[in-house]
ZALUM-193596 format. One record per residue (C-alpha): residue number from 0; residue in three letters; x, y, z. Coordinates in nm, 4 decimals. Example, Ala and Ser with C-alpha at 12.3 -4.5 7.8 and 13.67 -1.06 7.14 Angstrom:
! ZALUM-193596
+-----+---------+----------+----------+----------+
! num ! residuo !        x !        y !        z !
+-----+---------+----------+----------+----------+
!   0 !     ala !   1.2300 !  -0.4500 !   0.7800 !
!   1 !     ser !   1.3670 !  -0.1060 !   0.7140 !
+-----+---------+----------+----------+----------+
***
This chain:
! ZALUM-193596
+-----+---------+----------+----------+----------+
! num ! residuo !        x !        y !        z !
+-----+---------+----------+----------+----------+
!   0 !     met !  10.0242 !   4.3744 !   8.2540 !
!   1 !     glu !  10.2943 !   4.6354 !   8.1961 !
!   2 !     ser !  10.0657 !   4.9140 !   8.3151 !
!   3 !     thr !  10.0085 !   4.7246 !   8.6399 !
!   4 !     leu !  10.3826 !   4.6949 !   8.6962 !
!   5 !     leu !  10.4272 !   5.0623 !   8.6155 !
!   6 !     leu !  10.1540 !   5.1600 !   8.8612 !
!   7 !     lys !  10.3091 !   4.9443 !   9.1334 !
!   8 !     ala !  10.6502 !   5.0996 !   9.0690 !
!   9 !     val !  10.5066 !   5.4521 !   9.0846 !
!  10 !     glu !  10.3195 !   5.3563 !   9.4019 !
!  11 !     arg !  10.6390 !   5.2331 !   9.5674 !
!  12 !     ile !  10.8313 !   5.5436 !   9.4616 !
!  13 !     leu !  10.5601 !   5.7709 !   9.6007 !
!  14 !     leu !  10.5500 !   5.5776 !   9.9288 !
!  15 !     ile !  10.9270 !   5.6094 !   9.9597 !
!  16 !     ile !  10.9006 !   5.9838 !   9.8934 !
!  17 !     ile !  10.6216 !   6.0159 !  10.1530 !
!  18 !     gly !  10.8325 !   5.8249 !  10.4066 !
!  19 !     ile !  11.1438 !   6.0332 !  10.3437 !
!  20 !     ala !  10.9490 !   6.3609 !  10.3504 !
!  21 !     thr !  10.7807 !   6.2599 !  10.6759 !
!  22 !     val !  11.1131 !   6.1741 !  10.8406 !
!  23 !     phe !  11.2576 !   6.5043 !  10.7147 !
!  24 !     ala !  10.9585 !   6.7016 !  10.8489 !
!  25 !     thr !  10.9917 !   6.5216 !  11.1832 !
!  26 !     gly !  11.3588 !   6.6150 !  11.1977 !
!  27 !     gln !  11.2757 !   6.9778 !  11.1210 !
!  28 !     glu !  11.0145 !   6.9839 !  11.3958 !
!  29 !     ile !  11.2513 !   6.8337 !  11.6529 !
!  30 !     tyr !  11.5229 !   7.0805 !  11.5499 !
!  31 !     gly !  11.2686 !   7.3585 !  11.6067 !
!  32 !     phe !  11.2114 !   7.2252 !  11.9595 !
!  33 !     phe !  11.5790 !   7.2607 !  12.0361 !
!  34 !     leu !  11.5980 !   7.6129 !  11.8944 !
!  35 !     ala !  11.2849 !   7.7312 !  12.0758 !
!  36 !     arg !  11.3661 !   7.5331 !  12.3916 !
!  37 !     thr !  10.9971 !   7.4622 !  12.4334 !
!  38 !     val !  10.7486 !   7.1969 !  12.3278 !
!  39 !     ser !  10.3743 !   7.2527 !  12.3172 !
!  40 !     leu !  10.0877 !   7.0063 !  12.2983 !
!  41 !     ala !  10.0251 !   7.1120 !  11.9367 !
!  42 !     asp !  10.3880 !   7.0217 !  11.8568 !
!  43 !     leu !  10.3477 !   6.6792 !  12.0121 !
!  44 !     leu !  10.0268 !   6.6183 !  11.8190 !
!  45 !     leu !  10.2089 !   6.7095 !  11.4981 !
!  46 !     leu !  10.4780 !   6.4539 !  11.5796 !
!  47 !     phe !  10.2034 !   6.2022 !  11.6469 !
!  48 !     ile !  10.0561 !   6.2735 !  11.3019 !
!  49 !     tyr !  10.3984 !   6.2167 !  11.1451 !
!  50 !     thr !  10.4284 !   5.8891 !  11.3349 !
!  51 !     glu !  10.0864 !   5.7765 !  11.2141 !
!  52 !     val !  10.1774 !   5.8593 !  10.8529 !
!  53 !     leu !  10.4961 !   5.6545 !  10.8823 !
!  54 !     gly !  10.2951 !   5.3722 !  11.0392 !
!  55 !     met !  10.0488 !   5.3861 !  10.7522 !
!  56 !     val !  10.3324 !   5.3570 !  10.4988 !
!  57 !     ala !  10.4795 !   5.0636 !  10.6935 !
!  58 !     val !  10.1425 !   4.8851 !  10.7135 !
!  59 !     phe !  10.0954 !   4.9298 !  10.3401 !
!  60 !     tyr !  10.4360 !   4.7750 !  10.2706 !
!  61 !     lys !  10.3572 !   4.4779 !  10.4956 !
!  62 !     ser !   9.9991 !   4.4036 !  10.3966 !
!  63 !     arg !   9.9613 !   4.5843 !  10.0613 !
!  64 !     arg !   9.6528 !   4.7605 !  10.1964 !
!  65 !     ile !   9.5752 !   5.0463 !  10.4330 !
!  66 !     pro !   9.3164 !   4.9889 !  10.7043 !
!  67 !     ile !   9.0587 !   5.2685 !  10.6820 !
!  68 !     thr !   9.0947 !   5.3447 !  11.0530 !
!  69 !     leu !   9.4499 !   5.4795 !  11.0168 !
!  70 !     pro !   9.3544 !   5.7839 !  10.8050 !
!  71 !     leu !   9.0578 !   5.8389 !  11.0373 !
!  72 !     phe !   9.2936 !   5.8474 !  11.3389 !
!  73 !     ile !   9.5149 !   6.0958 !  11.1540 !
!  74 !     ala !   9.2106 !   6.3145 !  11.0823 !
!  75 !     ile !   9.1045 !   6.3050 !  11.4487 !
!  76 !     thr !   9.4536 !   6.4035 !  11.5593 !
!  77 !     ala !   9.4728 !   6.6822 !  11.2995 !
!  78 !     leu !   9.1374 !   6.8250 !  11.4081 !
!  79 !     ser !   9.2437 !   6.8106 !  11.7732 !
!  80 !     arg !   9.5630 !   6.9951 !  11.6868 !
!  81 !     met !   9.3666 !   7.2571 !  11.4965 !
!  82 !     ile !   9.1416 !   7.3161 !  11.7978 !
!  83 !     ile !   9.4453 !   7.3587 !  12.0226 !
!  84 !     leu !   9.6166 !   7.5981 !  11.7797 !
!  85 !     gln !   9.3086 !   7.8193 !  11.7520 !
!  86 !     gly !   9.3159 !   7.8912 !  12.1222 !
!  87 !     lys !   9.0568 !   8.0621 !  12.3359 !
!  88 !     gly !   8.9929 !   8.3488 !  12.0961 !
!  89 !     ser !   8.8303 !   8.1357 !  11.8274 !
!  90 !     asp !   8.4621 !   8.1398 !  11.7388 !
!  91 !     pro !   8.2669 !   7.8960 !  11.9619 !
!  92 !     glu !   8.0595 !   7.7902 !  11.6619 !
!  93 !     asn !   8.3738 !   7.6654 !  11.4851 !
!  94 !     leu !   8.4703 !   7.4716 !  11.7960 !
!  95 !     leu !   8.1334 !   7.2947 !  11.7895 !
!  96 !     tyr !   8.1748 !   7.2068 !  11.4211 !
!  97 !     glu !   8.5246 !   7.0721 !  11.4792 !
!  98 !     ala !   8.4176 !   6.8752 !  11.7866 !
!  99 !     gly !   8.1246 !   6.7361 !  11.5878 !
! 100 !     ala !   8.3622 !   6.6289 !  11.3131 !
! 101 !     ile !   8.5832 !   6.4527 !  11.5685 !
! 102 !     leu !   8.2762 !   6.2792 !  11.7127 !
! 103 !     met !   8.1654 !   6.1628 !  11.3674 !
! 104 !     leu !   8.5125 !   6.0288 !  11.2910 !
! 105 !     ala !   8.5249 !   5.8508 !  11.6274 !
! 106 !     ile !   8.1841 !   5.6930 !  11.5618 !
! 107 !     ala !   8.3047 !   5.5842 !  11.2166 !
! 108 !     cys !   8.6116 !   5.4218 !  11.3753 !
! 109 !     phe !   8.3905 !   5.2461 !  11.6292 !
! 110 !     val !   8.1517 !   5.1138 !  11.3617 !
! 111 !     ile !   8.4383 !   4.9943 !  11.1428 !
! 112 !     arg !   8.6084 !   4.8228 !  11.4375 !
! 113 !     gln !   8.2840 !   4.6523 !  11.5424 !
! 114 !     arg !   8.2277 !   4.5316 !  11.1884 !
! 115 !     ser !   8.5806 !   4.3944 !  11.1602 !
! 116 !     ile !   8.5496 !   4.2233 !  11.5004 !
! 117 !     ser !   8.2195 !   4.0613 !  11.4018 !
! 118 !     asp !   8.3728 !   3.9526 !  11.0685 !
! 119 !     phe !   8.6644 !   3.8013 !  11.2611 !
! 120 !     phe !   8.4338 !   3.6011 !  11.4877 !
! 121 !     glu !   8.2173 !   3.4895 !  11.1956 !
! 122 !     asn !   8.5257 !   3.3681 !  11.0084 !
! 123 !     asp !   8.6542 !   3.2019 !  11.3261 !
! 124 !     glu !   8.3244 !   3.0183 !  11.3771 !
! 125 !     glu !   8.3318 !   2.8982 !  11.0146 !
! 126 !     ser !   8.6841 !   2.7612 !  11.0574 !
! 127 !     val !   8.5839 !   2.5834 !  11.3802 !
! 128 !     ser !   8.2791 !   2.4269 !  11.2134 !
! 129 !     arg !   8.4986 !   2.3076 !  10.9245 !
! 130 !     lys !   8.7378 !   2.1429 !  11.1692 !
! 131 !     asp !   8.4481 !   1.9594 !  11.3330 !
! 132 !     asp !   8.3313 !   1.8137 !  10.9982 !
+-----+---------+----------+----------+----------+
***
C-alpha cells in the first residue's frame, strides 16, 4: 500500500516537472522568436508539440490515464517537423521512410479511433437495452 502511494507521489512530481519544463521551453522558444524577429513553420510545429505535451499532462490529471492517440499525434507532429527541418537537400529515401512512418501512425490513430467509437456505440446500445427491460 505504501509503495503505491510512493509511486503516485513520484508520478505527480514528475508530471509537475514535465509541465514546468514544457512551459519554460515554450517561453524560451517564444523569446527566441522575438530576438530573431522571425517565425518558421518548424518553430510553430515545436510550439504545437509543447502544447500537446501540456494537454497530455492535463488529461492525465483529469482522467488518471493517457489516451494512446495523444502520444501518436505528438509523434506525427515531431516527424513532420523533422521533415521540414531537413529541407530540400536531404536524401529522398529518408523522406520516404519518414512519410511512411507518419502514414503508419495516422493509420494507427484511425484504427484506435474506430475501435473506441465502436466500443462507445456498443456500450450505448447495452445501456439502452437495459433501460427497456
